C-alpha positions in Angstrom: 138.8 94.4 87.6 135.1 93.9 87.6 133.4 96.0 90.3 130.7 93.4 90.6 133.3 91.0 91.9 133.9 93.3 94.9 130.2 93.7 95.4 129.7 90.0 95.5 132.5 89.5 97.9 131.2 92.3 100.1 128.4 90.0 101.3 129.9 88.0 104.3 128.3 84.6 103.4 129.7 84.8 99.9 133.1 85.6 101.2 132.9 82.7 103.5 131.9 80.4 100.6 134.9 81.6 98.7 137.1 80.8 101.7 135.5 77.4 102.0 136.1 76.7 98.3 139.8 77.5 98.6 140.4 73.9 99.7 138.9 72.6 96.4 135.6 71.9 94.7 132.6 71.1 96.8 128.9 70.2 96.3 126.3 72.5 97.6 125.5 70.1 100.4 129.1 70.4 101.7 128.9 74.2 101.5 125.7 75.1 103.3 126.2 73.0 106.4 129.5 74.3 107.6 128.3 77.9 107.1 125.0 77.4 108.9 122.9 78.3 105.8 119.9 76.5 104.3 120.7 74.9 101.0 118.5 77.4 99.1 120.5 80.3 100.7 123.8 78.7 99.7 122.5 78.1 96.2 121.5 81.8 95.9 124.9 83.0 97.0 126.6 80.5 94.7 124.5 81.8 91.8 125.7 85.3 92.4 129.3 84.2 92.7 128.8 82.2 89.4 127.3 85.2 87.6 130.3 87.4 88.4 132.6 84.6 87.4 134.2 83.8 90.7 133.0 80.2 90.7 132.0 77.7 88.1 129.7 74.7 88.5 130.3 71.2 87.3 127.5 68.7 87.4 128.6 65.2 88.6 125.9 62.6 88.7 123.1 64.0 91.0 125.3 66.8 92.5 126.6 70.1 91.4 130.2 70.8 92.4 131.4 74.4 92.7 135.0 75.5 92.4 136.8 78.8 92.4 137.9 80.4 89.1 141.5 81.7 89.3 141.2 84.6 86.7 138.9 86.9 88.6 140.8 86.3 91.8 144.0 87.1 90.0 142.5 90.3 88.6 141.4 91.3 92.1 144.9 90.5 93.5 146.5 92.7 90.8 144.0 95.5 91.5 144.6 95.4 95.3 148.4 95.2 94.7 148.4 98.6 93.1 146.8 100.1 96.3 149.1 98.1 98.6 152.1 99.7 96.9 150.6 103.2 97.3 150.0 102.6 101.0 153.5 101.2 101.5 155.0 104.3 100.0 152.8 106.5 102.3 153.9 104.5 105.3 157.5 104.8 104.3 157.1 108.6 104.0 155.4 108.6 107.4 158.3 106.6 108.9 160.7 109.2 107.4 158.8 112.1 109.0 158.6 110.3 112.4 162.4 109.7 112.3 163.1 113.3 111.4 160.8 114.5 114.3 162.6 112.1 116.7 166.0 113.4 115.6 164.8 117.0 116.0 163.4 116.2 119.5 166.7 114.6 120.6 168.6 117.5 119.2 166.3 120.0 121.0 166.7 118.0 124.2 170.5 118.0 123.9 170.5 121.8 123.3 168.3 122.3 126.3 170.6 120.2 128.5 173.6 122.4 127.3 171.7 125.5 128.1 170.9 124.2 131.6 174.5 123.2 132.3 175.7 126.6 131.0 173.2 128.4 133.3 174.4 126.3 136.3 178.0 127.1 135.6 177.2 130.8 135.3 175.2 130.6 138.6 178.1 129.0 140.4 180.5 131.6 139.0 178.2 134.3 140.1 178.0 132.7 143.6 181.8 132.5 143.9 182.1 136.1 143.0 179.6 137.2 145.5 
C-alpha cells in the first residue's frame, strides 16, 4: 500500500472527489461545481490524485474525463482489512472480559444475598431465644 495514497485521501476535497467519482467518469466541469471548488482547485486536486494513481484521465474531444482506478483502492482495502481484523479480535477479547465481569458481579451479588438471608435467620433465632 502506497502511503502517498493515504496522504492524498487525507485532504477532504480529494476524498470528496473520490466519492463523487464512485458513480463513474466525470469531466472536471462536473466535479468542481458540486464540491463548491473553482475549476483550477479541482484540477490541482485531480492532479494529486492522478500522481498517486487513484484516478486516471481520458481526453474526450475538448474535455478531460477522470475516473477511479480500482487497483490502488483494492490495495487500500486490503491494508485496512488487516487492521479491521485486529480490532475485531480486540473487541471480542473485550466482550469476553465484560461477560466474565458480569458473571462475577452476579455471583458476588448472589453470595451477598445469601449472607444477608443467613444473617436475618440468625437474628430471628437469637430473638426467639431471648
